[in-house]
PDB file of N, CA, C and O in Angstrom:
ATOM      1  N   MET A   1     -11.302 -15.449  30.135  1.00  0.00           N
ATOM      2  CA  MET A   1     -11.913 -14.828  28.969  1.00  0.00           C
ATOM      3  C   MET A   1     -11.467 -15.593  27.723  1.00  0.00           C
ATOM      4  O   MET A   1     -10.282 -15.882  27.559  1.00  0.00           O
ATOM      5  N   ALA A   2     -12.390 -15.909  26.873  1.00  0.00           N
ATOM      6  CA  ALA A   2     -12.097 -16.675  25.657  1.00  0.00           C
ATOM      7  C   ALA A   2     -11.354 -15.808  24.650  1.00  0.00           C
ATOM      8  O   ALA A   2     -11.565 -14.599  24.566  1.00  0.00           O
ATOM      9  N   GLU A   3     -10.474 -16.462  23.882  1.00  0.00           N
ATOM     10  CA  GLU A   3      -9.716 -15.748  22.854  1.00  0.00           C
ATOM     11  C   GLU A   3     -10.654 -15.370  21.716  1.00  0.00           C
ATOM     12  O   GLU A   3     -11.454 -16.188  21.261  1.00  0.00           O
ATOM     13  N   ARG A   4     -10.552 -14.147  21.267  1.00  0.00           N
ATOM     14  CA  ARG A   4     -11.402 -13.674  20.180  1.00  0.00           C
ATOM     15  C   ARG A   4     -10.914 -14.268  18.857  1.00  0.00           C
ATOM     16  O   ARG A   4      -9.721 -14.227  18.556  1.00  0.00           O
ATOM     17  N   ILE A   5     -11.827 -14.813  18.080  1.00  0.00           N
ATOM     18  CA  ILE A   5     -11.480 -15.424  16.800  1.00  0.00           C
ATOM     19  C   ILE A   5     -11.897 -14.487  15.681  1.00  0.00           C
ATOM     20  O   ILE A   5     -13.042 -14.036  15.633  1.00  0.00           O
ATOM     21  N   ASN A   6     -10.972 -14.197  14.786  1.00  0.00           N
ATOM     22  CA  ASN A   6     -11.246 -13.336  13.643  1.00  0.00           C
ATOM     23  C   ASN A   6     -11.316 -14.218  12.400  1.00  0.00           C
ATOM     24  O   ASN A   6     -10.311 -14.827  12.036  1.00  0.00           O
ATOM     25  N   PRO A   7     -12.472 -14.306  11.736  1.00  0.00           N
ATOM     26  CA  PRO A   7     -12.594 -15.175  10.562  1.00  0.00           C
ATOM     27  C   PRO A   7     -11.783 -14.686   9.360  1.00  0.00           C
ATOM     28  O   PRO A   7     -11.602 -15.431   8.397  1.00  0.00           O
ATOM     29  N   GLN A   8     -11.293 -13.449   9.403  1.00  0.00           N
ATOM     30  CA  GLN A   8     -10.532 -12.920   8.274  1.00  0.00           C
ATOM     31  C   GLN A   8      -9.051 -13.274   8.359  1.00  0.00           C
ATOM     32  O   GLN A   8      -8.321 -13.095   7.384  1.00  0.00           O
ATOM     33  N   ARG A   9      -8.597 -13.770   9.501  1.00  0.00           N
ATOM     34  CA  ARG A   9      -7.194 -14.151   9.669  1.00  0.00           C
ATOM     35  C   ARG A   9      -7.115 -15.591  10.154  1.00  0.00           C
ATOM     36  O   ARG A   9      -7.944 -16.043  10.943  1.00  0.00           O
ATOM     37  N   GLU A  10      -6.105 -16.303   9.669  1.00  0.00           N
ATOM     38  CA  GLU A  10      -5.904 -17.688  10.090  1.00  0.00           C
ATOM     39  C   GLU A  10      -4.479 -17.839  10.612  1.00  0.00           C
ATOM     40  O   GLU A  10      -3.519 -17.484   9.928  1.00  0.00           O
ATOM     41  N   PHE A  11      -4.349 -18.368  11.825  1.00  0.00           N
ATOM     42  CA  PHE A  11      -3.051 -18.543  12.467  1.00  0.00           C
ATOM     43  C   PHE A  11      -2.763 -20.030  12.641  1.00  0.00           C
ATOM     44  O   PHE A  11      -3.686 -20.838  12.753  1.00  0.00           O
ATOM     45  N   ASP A  12      -1.475 -20.390  12.664  1.00  0.00           N
ATOM     46  CA  ASP A  12      -1.111 -21.783  12.942  1.00  0.00           C
ATOM     47  C   ASP A  12      -1.039 -21.979  14.457  1.00  0.00           C
ATOM     48  O   ASP A  12      -1.304 -21.048  15.217  1.00  0.00           O
ATOM     49  N   THR A  13      -0.685 -23.172  14.891  1.00  0.00           N
ATOM     50  CA  THR A  13      -0.666 -23.471  16.328  1.00  0.00           C
ATOM     51  C   THR A  13       0.392 -22.675  17.084  1.00  0.00           C
ATOM     52  O   THR A  13       0.277 -22.489  18.295  1.00  0.00           O
ATOM     53  N   ALA A  14       1.422 -22.203  16.379  1.00  0.00           N
ATOM     54  CA  ALA A  14       2.463 -21.393  17.018  1.00  0.00           C
ATOM     55  C   ALA A  14       2.083 -19.914  17.083  1.00  0.00           C
ATOM     56  O   ALA A  14       2.838 -19.108  17.625  1.00  0.00           O
ATOM     57  N   GLY A  15       0.927 -19.551  16.538  1.00  0.00           N
ATOM     58  CA  GLY A  15       0.473 -18.168  16.573  1.00  0.00           C
ATOM     59  C   GLY A  15       0.936 -17.323  15.405  1.00  0.00           C
ATOM     60  O   GLY A  15       0.750 -16.106  15.415  1.00  0.00           O
ATOM     61  N   ARG A  16       1.543 -17.948  14.387  1.00  0.00           N
ATOM     62  CA  ARG A  16       1.996 -17.210  13.201  1.00  0.00           C
ATOM     63  C   ARG A  16       0.850 -17.090  12.203  1.00  0.00           C
ATOM     64  O   ARG A  16       0.053 -18.014  12.039  1.00  0.00           O
ATOM     65  N   LEU A  17       0.782 -15.953  11.548  1.00  0.00           N
ATOM     66  CA  LEU A  17      -0.256 -15.721  10.548  1.00  0.00           C
ATOM     67  C   LEU A  17      -0.023 -16.631   9.348  1.00  0.00           C
ATOM     68  O   LEU A  17       1.080 -16.670   8.801  1.00  0.00           O
ATOM     69  N   VAL A  18      -1.052 -17.358   8.939  1.00  0.00           N
ATOM     70  CA  VAL A  18      -0.966 -18.265   7.798  1.00  0.00           C
ATOM     71  C   VAL A  18      -1.621 -17.628   6.581  1.00  0.00           C
ATOM     72  O   VAL A  18      -1.052 -17.632   5.490  1.00  0.00           O
ATOM     73  N   SER A  19      -2.821 -17.078   6.773  1.00  0.00           N
ATOM     74  CA  SER A  19      -3.530 -16.436   5.666  1.00  0.00           C
ATOM     75  C   SER A  19      -4.469 -15.377   6.221  1.00  0.00           C
ATOM     76  O   SER A  19      -4.778 -15.358   7.412  1.00  0.00           O
ATOM     77  N   LYS A  20      -4.911 -14.506   5.339  1.00  0.00           N
ATOM     78  CA  LYS A  20      -5.880 -13.484   5.719  1.00  0.00           C
ATOM     79  C   LYS A  20      -6.650 -13.051   4.492  1.00  0.00           C
ATOM     80  O   LYS A  20      -6.265 -13.374   3.368  1.00  0.00           O
ATOM     81  N   VAL A  21      -7.736 -12.322   4.694  1.00  0.00           N
ATOM     82  CA  VAL A  21      -8.586 -11.854   3.609  1.00  0.00           C
ATOM     83  C   VAL A  21      -8.176 -10.431   3.253  1.00  0.00           C
ATOM     84  O   VAL A  21      -8.076  -9.568   4.125  1.00  0.00           O
ATOM     85  N   CYS A  22      -7.941 -10.193   1.970  1.00  0.00           N
ATOM     86  CA  CYS A  22      -7.587  -8.855   1.485  1.00  0.00           C
ATOM     87  C   CYS A  22      -8.794  -7.938   1.633  1.00  0.00           C
ATOM     88  O   CYS A  22      -9.906  -8.308   1.256  1.00  0.00           O
ATOM     89  N   MET A  23      -8.581  -6.756   2.174  1.00  0.00           N
ATOM     90  CA  MET A  23      -9.673  -5.805   2.375  1.00  0.00           C
ATOM     91  C   MET A  23     -10.140  -5.174   1.067  1.00  0.00           C
ATOM     92  O   MET A  23     -11.224  -4.592   1.019  1.00  0.00           O
ATOM     93  N   LYS A  24      -9.350  -5.278   0.020  1.00  0.00           N
ATOM     94  CA  LYS A  24      -9.710  -4.688  -1.267  1.00  0.00           C
ATOM     95  C   LYS A  24     -10.450  -5.692  -2.154  1.00  0.00           C
ATOM     96  O   LYS A  24     -11.570  -5.420  -2.587  1.00  0.00           O
ATOM     97  N   CYS A  25      -9.836  -6.854  -2.430  1.00  0.00           N
ATOM     98  CA  CYS A  25     -10.435  -7.825  -3.356  1.00  0.00           C
ATOM     99  C   CYS A  25     -11.293  -8.870  -2.646  1.00  0.00           C
ATOM    100  O   CYS A  25     -12.096  -9.543  -3.292  1.00  0.00           O
ATOM    101  N   GLY A  26     -11.140  -9.018  -1.335  1.00  0.00           N
ATOM    102  CA  GLY A  26     -11.955  -9.956  -0.578  1.00  0.00           C
ATOM    103  C   GLY A  26     -11.530 -11.409  -0.671  1.00  0.00           C
ATOM    104  O   GLY A  26     -12.243 -12.286  -0.184  1.00  0.00           O
ATOM    105  N   GLN A  27     -10.386 -11.689  -1.283  1.00  0.00           N
ATOM    106  CA  GLN A  27      -9.917 -13.067  -1.427  1.00  0.00           C
ATOM    107  C   GLN A  27      -8.991 -13.443  -0.274  1.00  0.00           C
ATOM    108  O   GLN A  27      -8.217 -12.619   0.215  1.00  0.00           O
ATOM    109  N   ARG A  28      -9.085 -14.707   0.152  1.00  0.00           N
ATOM    110  CA  ARG A  28      -8.163 -15.217   1.173  1.00  0.00           C
ATOM    111  C   ARG A  28      -6.861 -15.580   0.485  1.00  0.00           C
ATOM    112  O   ARG A  28      -6.849 -16.330  -0.491  1.00  0.00           O
ATOM    113  N   LYS A  29      -5.755 -15.037   1.004  1.00  0.00           N
ATOM    114  CA  LYS A  29      -4.435 -15.280   0.418  1.00  0.00           C
ATOM    115  C   LYS A  29      -3.437 -15.594   1.517  1.00  0.00           C
ATOM    116  O   LYS A  29      -3.640 -15.244   2.679  1.00  0.00           O
ATOM    117  N   ALA A  30      -2.354 -16.259   1.133  1.00  0.00           N
ATOM    118  CA  ALA A  30      -1.300 -16.606   2.089  1.00  0.00           C
ATOM    119  C   ALA A  30      -0.664 -15.337   2.653  1.00  0.00           C
ATOM    120  O   ALA A  30      -0.662 -14.289   2.007  1.00  0.00           O
ATOM    121  N   ALA A  31      -0.130 -15.446   3.853  1.00  0.00           N
ATOM    122  CA  ALA A  31       0.456 -14.288   4.534  1.00  0.00           C
ATOM    123  C   ALA A  31       1.604 -13.673   3.754  1.00  0.00           C
ATOM    124  O   ALA A  31       1.820 -12.464   3.833  1.00  0.00           O
ATOM    125  N   ASP A  32       2.350 -14.480   2.999  1.00  0.00           N
ATOM    126  CA  ASP A  32       3.486 -13.924   2.259  1.00  0.00           C
ATOM    127  C   ASP A  32       3.059 -13.150   1.017  1.00  0.00           C
ATOM    128  O   ASP A  32       3.912 -12.629   0.299  1.00  0.00           O
ATOM    129  N   GLU A  33       1.758 -13.062   0.748  1.00  0.00           N
ATOM    130  CA  GLU A  33       1.256 -12.241  -0.351  1.00  0.00           C
ATOM    131  C   GLU A  33       0.868 -10.839   0.124  1.00  0.00           C
ATOM    132  O   GLU A  33       0.225 -10.085  -0.606  1.00  0.00           O
ATOM    133  N   TYR A  34       1.263 -10.495   1.351  1.00  0.00           N
ATOM    134  CA  TYR A  34       1.020  -9.172   1.929  1.00  0.00           C
ATOM    135  C   TYR A  34       2.357  -8.587   2.355  1.00  0.00           C
ATOM    136  O   TYR A  34       3.231  -9.308   2.836  1.00  0.00           O
ATOM    137  N   TRP A  35       2.517  -7.266   2.175  1.00  0.00           N
ATOM    138  CA  TRP A  35       3.735  -6.601   2.635  1.00  0.00           C
ATOM    139  C   TRP A  35       3.776  -6.624   4.153  1.00  0.00           C
ATOM    140  O   TRP A  35       2.732  -6.619   4.805  1.00  0.00           O
ATOM    141  N   LYS A  36       4.978  -6.650   4.718  1.00  0.00           N
ATOM    142  CA  LYS A  36       5.140  -6.610   6.170  1.00  0.00           C
ATOM    143  C   LYS A  36       4.811  -5.214   6.689  1.00  0.00           C
ATOM    144  O   LYS A  36       5.079  -4.212   6.025  1.00  0.00           O
ATOM    145  N   ASN A  37       4.229  -5.164   7.883  1.00  0.00           N
ATOM    146  CA  ASN A  37       3.878  -3.904   8.523  1.00  0.00           C
ATOM    147  C   ASN A  37       3.909  -4.129  10.032  1.00  0.00           C
ATOM    148  O   ASN A  37       2.967  -4.680  10.600  1.00  0.00           O
ATOM    149  N   SER A  38       4.970  -3.713  10.665  1.00  0.00           N
ATOM    150  CA  SER A  38       5.143  -3.977  12.091  1.00  0.00           C
ATOM    151  C   SER A  38       4.188  -3.182  12.977  1.00  0.00           C
ATOM    152  O   SER A  38       4.069  -3.481  14.165  1.00  0.00           O
ATOM    153  N   SER A  39       3.509  -2.184  12.431  1.00  0.00           N
ATOM    154  CA  SER A  39       2.592  -1.392  13.244  1.00  0.00           C
ATOM    155  C   SER A  39       1.203  -2.024  13.344  1.00  0.00           C
ATOM    156  O   SER A  39       0.337  -1.504  14.048  1.00  0.00           O
ATOM    157  N   VAL A  40       0.985  -3.137  12.647  1.00  0.00           N
ATOM    158  CA  VAL A  40      -0.305  -3.825  12.666  1.00  0.00           C
ATOM    159  C   VAL A  40      -0.166  -5.088  13.514  1.00  0.00           C
ATOM    160  O   VAL A  40       0.891  -5.719  13.527  1.00  0.00           O
ATOM    161  N   LYS A  41      -1.221  -5.447  14.211  1.00  0.00           N
ATOM    162  CA  LYS A  41      -1.164  -6.573  15.140  1.00  0.00           C
ATOM    163  C   LYS A  41      -0.714  -7.872  14.474  1.00  0.00           C
ATOM    164  O   LYS A  41       0.090  -8.605  15.050  1.00  0.00           O
ATOM    165  N   ASP A  42      -1.216  -8.174  13.271  1.00  0.00           N
ATOM    166  CA  ASP A  42      -0.826  -9.430  12.615  1.00  0.00           C
ATOM    167  C   ASP A  42       0.464  -9.294  11.806  1.00  0.00           C
ATOM    168  O   ASP A  42       0.963 -10.288  11.278  1.00  0.00           O
ATOM    169  N   GLY A  43       1.013  -8.073  11.700  1.00  0.00           N
ATOM    170  CA  GLY A  43       2.303  -7.864  11.045  1.00  0.00           C
ATOM    171  C   GLY A  43       2.270  -7.747   9.534  1.00  0.00           C
ATOM    172  O   GLY A  43       3.325  -7.747   8.900  1.00  0.00           O
ATOM    173  N   ARG A  44       1.094  -7.647   8.939  1.00  0.00           N
ATOM    174  CA  ARG A  44       0.964  -7.557   7.478  1.00  0.00           C
ATOM    175  C   ARG A  44      -0.030  -6.465   7.106  1.00  0.00           C
ATOM    176  O   ARG A  44      -0.932  -6.143   7.880  1.00  0.00           O
ATOM    177  N   TRP A  45       0.145  -5.887   5.892  1.00  0.00           N
ATOM    178  CA  TRP A  45      -0.766  -4.865   5.383  1.00  0.00           C
ATOM    179  C   TRP A  45      -2.163  -5.435   5.192  1.00  0.00           C
ATOM    180  O   TRP A  45      -2.334  -6.654   5.157  1.00  0.00           O
ATOM    181  N   SER A  46      -3.163  -4.571   5.067  1.00  0.00           N
ATOM    182  CA  SER A  46      -4.547  -4.995   4.855  1.00  0.00           C
ATOM    183  C   SER A  46      -4.808  -5.406   3.417  1.00  0.00           C
ATOM    184  O   SER A  46      -5.683  -6.232   3.154  1.00  0.00           O
ATOM    185  N   TYR A  47      -4.048  -4.832   2.476  1.00  0.00           N
ATOM    186  CA  TYR A  47      -4.237  -5.137   1.058  1.00  0.00           C
ATOM    187  C   TYR A  47      -3.145  -6.083   0.584  1.00  0.00           C
ATOM    188  O   TYR A  47      -1.992  -5.962   0.999  1.00  0.00           O
ATOM    189  N   CYS A  48      -3.505  -7.032  -0.287  1.00  0.00           N
ATOM    190  CA  CYS A  48      -2.517  -7.956  -0.841  1.00  0.00           C
ATOM    191  C   CYS A  48      -1.605  -7.207  -1.821  1.00  0.00           C
ATOM    192  O   CYS A  48      -1.921  -6.093  -2.241  1.00  0.00           O
ATOM    193  N   MET A  49      -0.488  -7.815  -2.177  1.00  0.00           N
ATOM    194  CA  MET A  49       0.486  -7.173  -3.067  1.00  0.00           C
ATOM    195  C   MET A  49      -0.104  -6.808  -4.431  1.00  0.00           C
ATOM    196  O   MET A  49       0.152  -5.704  -4.913  1.00  0.00           O
ATOM    197  N   PRO A  50      -0.889  -7.695  -5.083  1.00  0.00           N
ATOM    198  CA  PRO A  50      -1.471  -7.307  -6.378  1.00  0.00           C
ATOM    199  C   PRO A  50      -2.422  -6.110  -6.271  1.00  0.00           C
ATOM    200  O   PRO A  50      -2.406  -5.236  -7.138  1.00  0.00           O
ATOM    201  N   CYS A  51      -3.243  -6.060  -5.227  1.00  0.00           N
ATOM    202  CA  CYS A  51      -4.151  -4.916  -5.051  1.00  0.00           C
ATOM    203  C   CYS A  51      -3.365  -3.644  -4.761  1.00  0.00           C
ATOM    204  O   CYS A  51      -3.724  -2.569  -5.243  1.00  0.00           O
ATOM    205  N   ASP A  52      -2.300  -3.757  -3.979  1.00  0.00           N
ATOM    206  CA  ASP A  52      -1.469  -2.594  -3.686  1.00  0.00           C
ATOM    207  C   ASP A  52      -0.772  -2.098  -4.948  1.00  0.00           C
ATOM    208  O   ASP A  52      -0.628  -0.891  -5.140  1.00  0.00           O
ATOM    209  N   ALA A  53      -0.335  -3.020  -5.812  1.00  0.00           N
ATOM    210  CA  ALA A  53       0.316  -2.627  -7.066  1.00  0.00           C
ATOM    211  C   ALA A  53      -0.668  -1.880  -7.963  1.00  0.00           C
ATOM    212  O   ALA A  53      -0.302  -0.886  -8.590  1.00  0.00           O
ATOM    213  N   ARG A  54      -1.920  -2.353  -8.028  1.00  0.00           N
ATOM    214  CA  ARG A  54      -2.942  -1.652  -8.830  1.00  0.00           C
ATOM    215  C   ARG A  54      -3.201  -0.259  -8.270  1.00  0.00           C
ATOM    216  O   ARG A  54      -3.368   0.697  -9.027  1.00  0.00           O
ATOM    217  N   ARG A  55      -3.235  -0.145  -6.938  1.00  0.00           N
ATOM    218  CA  ARG A  55      -3.471   1.156  -6.305  1.00  0.00           C
ATOM    219  C   ARG A  55      -2.340   2.125  -6.631  1.00  0.00           C
ATOM    220  O   ARG A  55      -2.586   3.291  -6.943  1.00  0.00           O
ATOM    221  N   ARG A  56      -1.096   1.639  -6.559  1.00  0.00           N
ATOM    222  CA  ARG A  56       0.052   2.510  -6.842  1.00  0.00           C
ATOM    223  C   ARG A  56       0.096   2.924  -8.304  1.00  0.00           C
ATOM    224  O   ARG A  56       0.448   4.065  -8.603  1.00  0.00           O
ATOM    225  N   ARG A  57      -0.253   2.031  -9.223  1.00  0.00           N
ATOM    226  CA  ARG A  57      -0.260   2.377 -10.651  1.00  0.00           C
ATOM    227  C   ARG A  57      -1.356   3.384 -10.972  1.00  0.00           C
ATOM    228  O   ARG A  57      -1.196   4.211 -11.870  1.00  0.00           O
ATOM    229  N   ALA A  58      -2.464   3.320 -10.248  1.00  0.00           N
ATOM    230  CA  ALA A  58      -3.590   4.210 -10.511  1.00  0.00           C
ATOM    231  C   ALA A  58      -3.327   5.633 -10.030  1.00  0.00           C
ATOM    232  O   ALA A  58      -3.964   6.572 -10.509  1.00  0.00           O
ATOM    233  N   ARG A  59      -2.400   5.806  -9.089  1.00  0.00           N
ATOM    234  CA  ARG A  59      -2.080   7.146  -8.593  1.00  0.00           C
ATOM    235  C   ARG A  59      -1.380   7.951  -9.672  1.00  0.00           C
ATOM    236  O   ARG A  59      -0.819   7.391 -10.614  1.00  0.00           O
ATOM    237  N   ASP A  60      -1.418   9.259  -9.531  1.00  0.00           N
ATOM    238  CA  ASP A  60      -0.717  10.148 -10.450  1.00  0.00           C
ATOM    239  C   ASP A  60       0.782   9.902 -10.316  1.00  0.00           C
ATOM    240  O   ASP A  60       1.348  10.160  -9.254  1.00  0.00           O
ATOM    241  N   PRO A  61       1.440   9.409 -11.368  1.00  0.00           N
ATOM    242  CA  PRO A  61       2.863   9.064 -11.252  1.00  0.00           C
ATOM    243  C   PRO A  61       3.779  10.265 -11.032  1.00  0.00           C
ATOM    244  O   PRO A  61       4.900  10.106 -10.549  1.00  0.00           O
ATOM    245  N   THR A  62       3.315  11.455 -11.378  1.00  0.00           N
ATOM    246  CA  THR A  62       4.166  12.636 -11.219  1.00  0.00           C
ATOM    247  C   THR A  62       4.044  13.260  -9.837  1.00  0.00           C
ATOM    248  O   THR A  62       4.957  13.954  -9.390  1.00  0.00           O
ATOM    249  N   GLN A  63       2.936  13.024  -9.161  1.00  0.00           N
ATOM    250  CA  GLN A  63       2.726  13.539  -7.811  1.00  0.00           C
ATOM    251  C   GLN A  63       2.988  15.040  -7.716  1.00  0.00           C
ATOM    252  O   GLN A  63       3.711  15.491  -6.828  1.00  0.00           O
ATOM    253  N   TRP A  64       2.405  15.810  -8.627  1.00  0.00           N
ATOM    254  CA  TRP A  64       2.624  17.265  -8.625  1.00  0.00           C
ATOM    255  C   TRP A  64       2.228  17.890  -7.293  1.00  0.00           C
ATOM    256  O   TRP A  64       2.872  18.835  -6.839  1.00  0.00           O
ATOM    257  N   SER A  65       1.197  17.383  -6.675  1.00  0.00           N
ATOM    258  CA  SER A  65       0.709  18.002  -5.443  1.00  0.00           C
ATOM    259  C   SER A  65       1.716  17.918  -4.298  1.00  0.00           C
ATOM    260  O   SER A  65       1.597  18.664  -3.326  1.00  0.00           O
ATOM    261  N   CYS A  66       2.703  17.029  -4.390  1.00  0.00           N
ATOM    262  CA  CYS A  66       3.702  16.885  -3.324  1.00  0.00           C
ATOM    263  C   CYS A  66       4.929  17.760  -3.547  1.00  0.00           C
ATOM    264  O   CYS A  66       5.746  17.910  -2.639  1.00  0.00           O
ATOM    265  N   LEU A  67       5.074  18.336  -4.729  1.00  0.00           N
ATOM    266  CA  LEU A  67       6.287  19.087  -5.045  1.00  0.00           C
ATOM    267  C   LEU A  67       6.475  20.330  -4.176  1.00  0.00           C
ATOM    268  O   LEU A  67       7.609  20.720  -3.900  1.00  0.00           O
ATOM    269  N   HIS A  68       5.386  20.954  -3.743  1.00  0.00           N
ATOM    270  CA  HIS A  68       5.537  22.182  -2.961  1.00  0.00           C
ATOM    271  C   HIS A  68       6.183  21.916  -1.605  1.00  0.00           C
ATOM    272  O   HIS A  68       6.664  22.856  -0.972  1.00  0.00           O
ATOM    273  N   HIS A  69       6.211  20.673  -1.142  1.00  0.00           N
ATOM    274  CA  HIS A  69       6.884  20.353   0.116  1.00  0.00           C
ATOM    275  C   HIS A  69       8.397  20.298  -0.056  1.00  0.00           C
ATOM    276  O   HIS A  69       9.138  20.495   0.907  1.00  0.00           O
ATOM    277  N   VAL A  70       8.860  20.032  -1.270  1.00  0.00           N
ATOM    278  CA  VAL A  70      10.286  19.882  -1.537  1.00  0.00           C
ATOM    279  C   VAL A  70      10.874  21.143  -2.156  1.00  0.00           C
ATOM    280  O   VAL A  70      11.942  21.601  -1.748  1.00  0.00           O
ATOM    281  N   TRP A  71      10.175  21.706  -3.142  1.00  0.00           N
ATOM    282  CA  TRP A  71      10.649  22.895  -3.846  1.00  0.00           C
ATOM    283  C   TRP A  71       9.568  23.963  -3.821  1.00  0.00           C
ATOM    284  O   TRP A  71       8.383  23.639  -3.743  1.00  0.00           O
ATOM    285  N   PRO A  72       9.959  25.235  -3.886  1.00  0.00           N
ATOM    286  CA  PRO A  72       8.954  26.300  -3.953  1.00  0.00           C
ATOM    287  C   PRO A  72       8.374  26.379  -5.366  1.00  0.00           C
ATOM    288  O   PRO A  72       8.724  27.278  -6.131  1.00  0.00           O
ATOM    289  N   ILE A  73       7.500  25.454  -5.711  1.00  0.00           N
ATOM    290  CA  ILE A  73       6.943  25.370  -7.060  1.00  0.00           C
ATOM    291  C   ILE A  73       5.442  25.092  -6.948  1.00  0.00           C
ATOM    292  O   ILE A  73       4.992  24.416  -6.023  1.00  0.00           O
ATOM    293  N   THR A  74       4.686  25.617  -7.892  1.00  0.00           N
ATOM    294  CA  THR A  74       3.240  25.396  -7.891  1.00  0.00           C
ATOM    295  C   THR A  74       2.882  24.273  -8.859  1.00  0.00           C
ATOM    296  O   THR A  74       3.700  23.862  -9.683  1.00  0.00           O
ATOM    297  N   ASN A  75       1.661  23.789  -8.749  1.00  0.00           N
ATOM    298  CA  ASN A  75       1.192  22.746  -9.662  1.00  0.00           C
ATOM    299  C   ASN A  75       1.207  23.244 -11.107  1.00  0.00           C
ATOM    300  O   ASN A  75       1.435  22.465 -12.032  1.00  0.00           O
ATOM    301  N   HIS A  76       0.966  24.533 -11.299  1.00  0.00           N
ATOM    302  CA  HIS A  76       0.954  25.111 -12.645  1.00  0.00           C
ATOM    303  C   HIS A  76       2.361  25.132 -13.253  1.00  0.00           C
ATOM    304  O   HIS A  76       2.522  24.916 -14.454  1.00  0.00           O
ATOM    305  N   ASP A  77       3.379  25.392 -12.422  1.00  0.00           N
ATOM    306  CA  ASP A  77       4.761  25.498 -12.902  1.00  0.00           C
ATOM    307  C   ASP A  77       5.462  24.150 -13.062  1.00  0.00           C
ATOM    308  O   ASP A  77       6.451  24.056 -13.789  1.00  0.00           O
ATOM    309  N   ALA A  78       4.979  23.130 -12.410  1.00  0.00           N
ATOM    310  CA  ALA A  78       5.686  21.846 -12.362  1.00  0.00           C
ATOM    311  C   ALA A  78       5.920  21.209 -13.733  1.00  0.00           C
ATOM    312  O   ALA A  78       7.052  20.803 -13.998  1.00  0.00           O
ATOM    313  N   PRO A  79       4.926  21.092 -14.623  1.00  0.00           N
ATOM    314  CA  PRO A  79       5.193  20.454 -15.920  1.00  0.00           C
ATOM    315  C   PRO A  79       6.258  21.186 -16.740  1.00  0.00           C
ATOM    316  O   PRO A  79       7.091  20.547 -17.382  1.00  0.00           O
ATOM    317  N   GLY A  80       6.234  22.524 -16.721  1.00  0.00           N
ATOM    318  CA  GLY A  80       7.234  23.298 -17.455  1.00  0.00           C
ATOM    319  C   GLY A  80       8.628  23.095 -16.894  1.00  0.00           C
ATOM    320  O   GLY A  80       9.594  22.973 -17.648  1.00  0.00           O
ATOM    321  N   ALA A  81       8.738  23.058 -15.573  1.00  0.00           N
ATOM    322  CA  ALA A  81      10.039  22.843 -14.939  1.00  0.00           C
ATOM    323  C   ALA A  81      10.579  21.460 -15.279  1.00  0.00           C
ATOM    324  O   ALA A  81      11.781  21.290 -15.484  1.00  0.00           O
ATOM    325  N   LEU A  82       9.705  20.491 -15.337  1.00  0.00           N
ATOM    326  CA  LEU A  82      10.132  19.136 -15.671  1.00  0.00           C
ATOM    327  C   LEU A  82      10.636  19.069 -17.110  1.00  0.00           C
ATOM    328  O   LEU A  82      11.644  18.418 -17.381  1.00  0.00           O
ATOM    329  N   LEU A  83       9.948  19.733 -18.027  1.00  0.00           N
ATOM    330  CA  LEU A  83      10.382  19.756 -19.428  1.00  0.00           C
ATOM    331  C   LEU A  83      11.728  20.460 -19.582  1.00  0.00           C
ATOM    332  O   LEU A  83      12.566  20.035 -20.378  1.00  0.00           O
ATOM    333  N   GLN A  84      11.936  21.539 -18.820  1.00  0.00           N
ATOM    334  CA  GLN A  84      13.212  22.255 -18.870  1.00  0.00           C
ATOM    335  C   GLN A  84      14.371  21.358 -18.456  1.00  0.00           C
ATOM    336  O   GLN A  84      15.488  21.512 -18.950  1.00  0.00           O
ATOM    337  N   GLN A  85      14.110  20.435 -17.562  1.00  0.00           N
ATOM    338  CA  GLN A  85      15.157  19.548 -17.070  1.00  0.00           C
ATOM    339  C   GLN A  85      15.290  18.288 -17.924  1.00  0.00           C
ATOM    340  O   GLN A  85      16.063  17.388 -17.596  1.00  0.00           O
ATOM    341  N   GLY A  86      14.543  18.229 -19.005  1.00  0.00           N
ATOM    342  CA  GLY A  86      14.639  17.076 -19.897  1.00  0.00           C
ATOM    343  C   GLY A  86      13.740  15.927 -19.509  1.00  0.00           C
ATOM    344  O   GLY A  86      13.909  14.816 -20.013  1.00  0.00           O
ATOM    345  N   GLY A  87      12.788  16.166 -18.624  1.00  0.00           N
ATOM    346  CA  GLY A  87      11.870  15.111 -18.194  1.00  0.00           C
ATOM    347  C   GLY A  87      10.673  15.006 -19.114  1.00  0.00           C
ATOM    348  O   GLY A  87      10.529  15.786 -20.055  1.00  0.00           O
ATOM    349  N   ASN A  88       9.830  14.056 -18.842  1.00  0.00           N
ATOM    350  CA  ASN A  88       8.643  13.813 -19.652  1.00  0.00           C
ATOM    351  C   ASN A  88       7.426  13.838 -18.737  1.00  0.00           C
ATOM    352  O   ASN A  88       7.286  12.954 -17.891  1.00  0.00           O
ATOM    353  N   PRO A  89       6.528  14.836 -18.881  1.00  0.00           N
ATOM    354  CA  PRO A  89       5.384  14.932 -17.963  1.00  0.00           C
ATOM    355  C   PRO A  89       4.359  13.836 -18.160  1.00  0.00           C
ATOM    356  O   PRO A  89       3.351  13.800 -17.455  1.00  0.00           O
TER     357      PRO A  89
END
């Protein structure tokens, strides 16, 4: 059976990933421009580091929706609790 060739990934003769196409921006970038991910076959994330940084900055930095898993607090109470502790919402 012939080896399947993926045009989005490029490997060297030793089988190491050399470059791949970012699933977000569509640009081909070197393998070291992707975070490591051992759960993926090629060992790297699907998004390049710059695209991942933009994604993380675009998320809500306070993550109010996750607070109920850590403390018994609602989304309505979270900003007030943060101000009481000297934080900045």
